[in-house]
C-alpha positions in Angstrom: -7.7 -16.0 12.1 -5.5 -18.4 10.2 -4.3 -17.3 6.7 -4.0 -20.2 4.2 -0.8 -19.7 2.2 1.0 -21.0 -0.9 4.6 -20.3 -1.8 5.5 -20.1 -5.5 9.2 -20.0 -6.6 11.3 -21.8 -9.1 14.2 -22.0 -6.6 13.9 -24.9 -4.1 16.1 -23.1 -1.6 13.9 -20.0 -1.7 10.9 -22.2 -1.0 12.7 -23.8 1.9 13.2 -20.4 3.5 9.6 -19.3 3.0 8.3 -22.6 4.3 10.5 -22.3 7.4 9.4 -18.7 8.1 5.7 -19.7 7.7 6.1 -22.5 10.2 7.3 -19.9 12.8 4.2 -17.7 12.5 1.1 -19.0 14.4 -1.5 -17.3 12.1 0.0 -18.8 8.9 -0.8 -22.2 7.4 1.1 -23.5 4.4 -1.3 -25.3 2.0 1.4 -26.1 -0.5 4.7 -25.0 -2.0 5.4 -25.3 -5.7 7.9 -24.4 -8.5 5.1 -24.5 -11.0 3.4 -21.0 -11.4 0.6 -22.4 -13.6 -0.3 -25.0 -10.9 -0.3 -22.2 -8.3 -2.5 -20.1 -10.4 -5.1 -22.9 -10.7 -5.1 -23.2 -6.9 -5.7 -19.5 -6.4 -8.5 -19.3 -8.9 -10.2 -22.3 -7.3 -10.5 -20.2 -4.1 -9.7 -20.8 -0.5 -6.2 -19.3 -0.6 -5.7 -16.1 1.5 -2.0 -15.3 0.8 0.5 -16.0 -2.0 4.2 -15.6 -1.6 5.1 -15.1 -5.3 8.5 -14.9 -7.0 8.7 -12.6 -10.1 11.3 -14.2 -12.3 9.9 -17.7 -13.2 9.7 -19.7 -16.4 6.3 -20.1 -18.3 4.6 -17.4 -16.2 6.2 -14.4 -14.5 5.0 -13.1 -11.2 3.6 -9.9 -12.9 1.7 -12.0 -15.4 0.4 -14.2 -12.6 -1.0 -11.1 -10.8 -2.7 -9.8 -13.9 -4.4 -13.1 -14.6 -5.4 -13.9 -11.0 -6.7 -10.4 -10.3 -7.7 -10.0 -6.6 -8.4 -13.7 -5.8 -5.9 -13.5 -2.8 -3.4 -11.2 -1.1 0.1 -11.2 -2.6 3.6 -10.7 -1.2 6.3 -10.6 -3.9 9.6 -12.2 -3.2 12.4 -11.3 -5.6 16.0 -10.3 -5.9 15.1 -7.5 -8.5 14.0 -4.2 -7.1 13.1 -2.7 -10.5 9.7 -4.4 -10.5 8.6 -2.6 -7.3 6.8 0.2 -9.0 4.8 -2.0 -11.4 3.9 -4.4 -8.7 2.6 -1.5 -6.6 0.2 -0.6 -9.4 -1.2 -4.1 -9.1 -2.0 -3.6 -5.4 0.4 -6.2 -3.9 0.5 -6.2 -0.1 4.2 -6.0 0.1 7.5 -6.5 -1.8 10.3 -8.5 -0.1 13.8 -8.4 -1.5 16.0 -11.5 -1.3 17.7 -12.5 0.9 14.7 -12.0 3.1 15.2 -11.4 6.8 12.6 -13.0 9.2 11.7 -9.7 10.9 10.9 -8.1 7.5 8.9 -11.2 6.6 6.9 -11.0 9.8 6.1 -7.3 9.3 4.7 -8.1 5.9 2.5 -11.0 6.9 1.3 -9.2 10.1 0.0 -6.4 7.9 -2.0 -8.8 5.8 -3.3 -10.6 8.9 -4.5 -7.3 10.3 -6.2 -6.4 7.1 -8.1 -9.7 7.2 -9.1 -9.2 10.8 -10.4 -5.8 10.1 -12.4 -7.0 7.1 -13.9 -9.8 9.1 -15.0 -7.5 11.9 -16.8 -5.1 9.4 -20.4 -6.1 9.3 -22.7 -4.5 6.7 -26.1 -3.6 8.1 -28.9 -3.4 5.4 -31.3 -0.5 5.4 -34.8 -1.6 6.6 -37.5 -1.4 3.9 -39.0 0.8 2.8 -36.3 3.3 3.7 -34.1 4.2 0.7 -30.6 2.9 1.2 -27.9 5.7 1.6 -25.5 6.4 -1.3 -22.7 3.9 -1.6 -19.4 4.9 0.1 -16.2 4.4 -1.7 -13.7 2.7 0.6 -10.1 3.1 -0.2 -7.8 0.1 0.1 -5.6 -0.2 3.1 -2.3 1.4 2.1 0.6 2.5 4.3 3.4 3.1 1.8 4.1 4.3 -1.7 6.9 3.6 -4.2 8.4 6.6 -6.1 10.9 6.7 -8.8 14.0 8.8 -8.1 17.0 9.5 -10.3 18.8 6.2 -9.5 16.3 3.9 -7.8 12.7 3.1 -6.8 12.2 4.2 -3.2 9.6 3.0 -0.8 8.2 5.7 1.5 6.0 5.0 4.5 2.9 7.3 4.5 3.3 7.9 8.2 6.7 9.5 7.6 5.4 12.1 5.1 5.1 15.7 6.4 4.1 17.5 3.2 4.6 17.4 -0.6 5.7 20.4 -2.7 5.1 20.6 -6.4 7.7 22.3 -8.6 7.0 22.3 -12.4 7.6 18.8 -13.7 8.6 17.2 -10.4 7.6 17.0 -6.8 9.5 17.0 -3.5 8.3 14.6 -0.7 9.4 15.9 2.7 9.7 13.5 5.7 11.3 14.2 9.0 14.6 12.7 7.8 14.9 13.5 4.1 13.6 15.1 0.9 12.8 12.8 -1.9 12.5 14.2 -5.5 10.5 12.4 -8.1 9.2 13.1 -11.6 5.5 13.2 -11.1 2.7 15.7 -11.1 0.7 16.9 -8.1 -2.7 15.6 -9.5 -1.3 12.1 -9.9 0.2 12.2 -6.4 -3.1 13.6 -4.9 -5.0 10.6 -6.5 -2.5 8.1 -5.1 -2.5 9.3 -1.5 -5.4 8.2 0.8 -7.7 11.2 1.2 -8.4 10.3 4.9 -4.7 11.1 5.7 -3.7 13.8 3.1 -5.3 16.9 1.6 -4.3 19.4 -1.0 -4.2 22.9 0.4 -2.6 24.8 -2.4 -1.7 24.2 -6.1 1.8 23.5 -4.9 1.2 21.7 -1.6 -0.3 18.5 -0.2 -0.1 18.0 3.5 -0.5 15.2 6.0 -3.4 16.1 8.3 -1.9 14.5 11.4 1.4 16.5 11.0 -0.3 19.9 11.3 1.2 21.8 14.3 -0.9 25.0 14.1 -3.0 27.0 11.7 -2.9 30.8 11.7 -5.2 32.7 9.2 -4.2 31.2 5.9 -1.0 29.5 6.9 -0.2 26.0 8.2 2.8 25.2 10.3 4.3 21.7 9.9 7.7 20.9 11.4 8.9 24.5 11.1 7.6 25.0 7.5 4.9 27.6 6.8 2.6 26.4 4.1 0.0 28.7 2.5 -3.7 27.8 2.0 -4.8 28.6 -1.5 -8.2 30.3 -2.0 -9.4 27.4 -4.2 -8.7 24.9 -1.4 -9.7 27.0 1.6 -13.3 25.9 2.2 -12.6 22.2 1.7 -9.6 22.3 4.0 -11.4 24.0 6.9 -14.4 21.7 6.5 -12.0 18.7 6.9 -10.4 20.4 9.9 -13.8 20.7 11.6 -14.6 17.1 10.9 -11.2 16.0 12.2 -11.6 18.0 15.4 -7.9 18.9 15.3 
């Protein structure tokens, strides 16, 4: 599957780099490159564009404004030298966020993710229920997501979901534990629970959310993850064990 792309940036050198990188990837086709964000917006709204490489700091129309107007007409990879926009762009469901100067391997990883999403969507075929059988209830499908951005004391940090072991809530902040580090962020557990994909994570206690695939063992009302013993709260017990049975862990 070929992804039809456009590159939008007010810096010709940045466009040269993106164009060169696109030419090296077999499943990408550059439709056009432009320094005019309004022209690019018209192209996207007309349809037929799969992926937009979008700078944030541009005259007339910023990348964030572009995203809000265009909605979900295409997939977007932001290209910028300013990391402070990462959190806001994440809320707008961009596919990735590339900081300039952009290395080709990081570029390839970003476009490969979008390509895989398109392939998966194309392979999913909806089968209508035969009349007069009543159609089953609609199922809410979560968007593909493999990372989150969290705001720490000095920066906005990207965390791969596959790296998360468990999350602990402590009053007004939470600690995200990975195999290599602990990241502290001002956020409440309810908001984090809503952000994380429910297929991969589950809340097991008022103070803990865990990654299902990181469970090492379960004994009575305690879960072992990487040497940490996590209690199962009474409120969450039934739902947790129901999920465990479905997962066949």
